[in-house]
C-alpha atoms as one frame of an Amber mdcrd trajectory, in Angstrom:
protein
   0.000   0.000   0.000   1.321   3.388  -0.981   2.385   5.525   1.963   0.278
   8.676   1.812   2.653  10.431   4.201   5.613   9.718   1.940   3.707  10.965
  -1.099   2.757  14.135   0.752   6.405  14.599   1.731   7.531  14.009  -1.863
   5.129  16.614  -3.222   6.062  19.153  -0.553   9.815  18.646  -1.103   9.518
  19.024  -4.870   7.312  22.113  -4.517   9.609  23.811  -2.014  12.849  23.080
  -3.872  11.586  23.774  -7.402  10.185  27.186  -6.412  13.191  28.012  -4.225
  15.673  27.248  -6.994  13.470  28.237  -9.944  13.830  24.901 -11.744  11.431
  22.386 -13.259  10.213  19.731 -10.861  11.202  16.772 -13.066  14.911  16.904
 -12.231  13.955  16.535  -8.559  10.786  14.432  -8.759  12.162  11.567 -10.857
  15.257  10.780  -8.737  13.244  11.212  -5.515  10.622   8.744  -6.773  13.326
   6.248  -7.730  14.756   6.523  -4.214  11.516   6.639  -2.191   9.679   4.029
  -4.257  12.149   1.347  -5.389   9.263  -1.064  -6.085   7.791   1.247  -8.749
   8.686   0.234 -12.341  10.601   2.892 -14.263   7.662   3.246 -16.673   5.330
   4.284 -13.824   7.818   6.745 -12.336   8.342   8.351 -15.741   4.576   8.517
 -16.380   3.936  10.098 -12.956   6.615  12.738 -13.519   5.459  13.567 -17.051
   1.859  13.967 -15.864   2.822  16.287 -12.993   4.970  18.377 -15.348   2.187
  18.442 -17.957  -0.294  19.792 -15.400   2.161  22.546 -14.441   2.967  23.479
 -18.039  -0.725  23.723 -18.969  -1.230  26.161 -16.099   1.879  28.120 -17.085
   0.820  28.244 -20.739  -2.443  29.907 -19.751  -0.484  32.579 -17.879   1.916
  33.117 -20.792  -1.048  33.373 -23.160  -2.512  36.190 -21.055   0.880  37.934
 -21.210   1.019  37.351 -24.990   4.501  35.864 -24.669   3.975  32.485 -26.351
   6.206  31.565 -29.344   4.934  32.282 -32.892   2.387  29.806 -34.263   4.786
  28.356 -36.835   7.259  27.500 -34.047   4.476  25.890 -31.994   3.419  23.781
 -34.992   6.983  22.545 -35.437   7.089  21.691 -31.718   3.926  19.609 -32.117
   5.262  17.515 -35.004   8.727  17.303 -33.421   7.218  16.052 -30.171   5.316
  13.315 -32.008   8.528  12.146 -33.727  10.468  12.401 -30.467   7.843  10.418
 -28.533   7.844   7.603 -31.121  11.646   7.500 -31.187  11.935   7.710 -27.405
   9.433   4.888 -26.938  11.469   2.678 -29.285  14.681   3.477 -27.395  12.994
   2.903 -24.034  12.237  -0.689 -25.047  15.960  -1.401 -24.791  16.482   0.338
 -21.443  15.954  -1.358 -18.096  15.498   0.402 -14.757  19.244   0.363 -14.014
  20.136   2.103 -17.276  17.381   4.689 -16.788  18.752   5.543 -13.348  22.280
   5.794 -14.778  21.112   8.203 -17.496  19.326  10.403 -14.942  22.345  10.336
 -12.610  24.659  11.563 -15.367  22.155  14.266 -16.373  22.149  15.548 -12.773
  25.965  15.703 -12.826  25.758  17.550 -16.153  23.471  20.136 -14.528  26.000
  20.610 -11.716  28.903  21.032 -14.145  26.913  23.463 -16.295  26.091  25.611
 -13.264  29.732  26.007 -12.166  31.259  26.644 -15.588  31.740  30.322 -16.446
  29.158  31.671 -18.874  30.667  33.439 -21.864  29.111  36.760 -22.720  28.362
  36.357 -26.372  27.043  39.253 -28.406  24.873  36.794 -30.295  22.956  35.571
 -27.258  19.548  37.144 -27.109  19.641  38.446 -30.667  17.537  36.792 -33.325
  16.521  33.139 -33.558  17.130  30.109 -35.735  14.756  28.506 -38.228  11.613
  26.549 -37.294  13.382  23.391 -38.517  16.113  23.900 -35.927  13.436  24.363
 -33.270  11.893  21.127 -34.485  15.167  19.251 -34.006  15.453  20.630 -30.472
  11.879  19.462 -29.864  12.700  15.961 -31.080  15.773  15.612 -28.852  14.012
  17.096 -25.814  10.987  14.808 -26.229  13.200  11.734 -26.617  14.841  12.666
 -23.317  11.444  13.243 -21.694  10.147   9.882 -22.922  13.032   7.801 -21.593
  13.702   9.701 -18.332  10.537  11.611 -17.339  12.557  14.795 -16.785  10.339
  16.833 -19.098  13.036  17.897 -21.548  13.823  21.210 -19.844  17.467  20.224
 -19.423  17.703  20.291 -23.239  15.272  23.097 -24.071  16.546  25.882 -21.820
  20.258  25.833 -22.837  19.333  25.168 -26.482  17.047  28.191 -26.618  19.699
  30.361 -24.988  22.851  29.326 -26.827  21.731  27.613 -30.036  18.590  29.523
 -31.000  19.640  32.862 -29.468  16.266  33.512 -27.820  16.192  36.638 -25.593
  16.470  35.653 -21.930  13.034  36.987 -20.965  11.354  34.797 -23.625  13.135
  31.540 -22.764  10.736  30.429 -19.966   7.716  30.700 -22.308   9.485  28.852
 -25.149  10.758  26.138 -22.808   7.327  25.771 -21.220   5.482  25.281 -24.524
   8.139  22.814 -25.678   7.784  20.820 -22.449   3.989  20.898 -22.732   3.951
  19.121 -26.099   6.971  16.992 -25.200   5.292  15.651 -22.050   1.886  15.339
 -23.739   3.073  13.115 -26.582   5.613  11.297 -24.396   2.678  10.244 -22.203
   0.690   8.717 -25.079   2.662   5.416 -25.138   2.282   5.145 -21.352  -1.490
   5.466 -21.688  -1.773   3.079 -24.639   0.577   0.318 -23.470  -0.031   0.509
 -19.721  -2.437  -1.910 -18.090  -5.504  -0.221 -16.588  -7.829  -3.197 -15.977
  -7.725  -4.538 -12.398  -5.483  -1.666 -11.307  -7.473   0.900  -9.308  -6.459
   4.563  -9.708  -4.476   3.795 -12.872  -4.841   5.246 -16.360  -2.346   3.211
 -18.355   0.958   3.619 -16.502  -0.267   6.803 -14.803  -1.094   6.362 -11.120
  -3.779   9.035 -10.698  -3.695   8.796  -6.888   0.039   9.476  -6.765  -0.173
  12.299  -9.315  -2.946  14.096  -7.417  -1.242  13.848  -4.011   2.111  15.019
  -5.359   0.541  17.844  -7.381  -1.602  19.146  -4.508   1.180  19.189  -1.941
   3.677  20.455  -4.493   1.463  23.542  -4.892   1.399  23.942  -1.101   5.174
  23.488  -0.935   5.640  26.050  -3.691   4.212  28.769  -1.457   6.792  27.995
   1.228   9.574  27.900  -1.345   8.584  31.308  -2.681   8.601  32.762   0.837
  12.110  31.356   1.391  13.324  32.573  -1.981  14.232  36.085  -0.836  15.899
  34.839   2.350  18.547  32.743   0.598  21.297  34.314  -1.502  21.886  33.241
  -5.094  25.293  31.834  -4.158  23.874  29.697  -1.358  21.059  28.516  -3.630
  23.567  27.309  -6.212  25.629  25.513  -3.578  22.570  23.883  -2.025  21.052
  22.827  -5.347  24.345  21.376  -6.598  24.755  19.489  -3.323  21.270  17.991
  -3.692  21.935  17.035  -7.318  25.283  15.441  -6.412  23.746  13.407  -3.577
  20.891  12.252  -5.811  23.349  11.402  -8.606  25.556   9.379  -6.232  22.509
   7.427  -5.053  21.365   6.700  -8.616  24.831   5.924  -9.995  26.390   3.948
  -7.137  23.532   2.721  -4.969  20.760   2.065  -7.441  17.496   0.379  -6.525
  16.977  -2.614  -8.793
């Protein structure tokens, strides 16, 4: 029987940390689920994470729409088709990955995030000026959705740096672009989990999606977010970076060296 207290704690932790550090919840939720729930198959953990992220991105998209800051329609269309291709490709790749390999991939991604945060950022005159073609955006969408499909991280680890350094999107527009890319990436990455997952004789399940887990994590993540926001101004940027990198390193060590099989 699923521990409701542990689910509540998971949601609260993800909400607090994601709002405190200003990051997507997937990079925290997926490794925490692997650690807290070793009995869960990788497919269920990925489906839970993608659903939680999808709910958040839908809400964010509504806010960006009101601010009129969504990407142009032609870019959105390319994201849609790219996400479909990425989801199909990612599903095929996932067939060859077991739970151990999935945890290894996520562990290395967390270390990549740590390394990226400590490397000096070069001030390029090109950053924030202009953008690349819709086809290039489509390729980014494909790669990000493949990553989302096989790891459940949502693709933000690919989208954000790609939009900044490859596509030269102005910094203030990156959150909206990344959000819309994650929305379609998570949406189409979830389709195989709904189609192939067993729903019959499994209460609270829709394919591989455990509705009970998703609701508890989402609700208490929202509650945790409020606390994280209140703490945000009390912690310096330097201390945030140190704390976040420490958390990522500890999670990576657990996934790389002490994996749950």
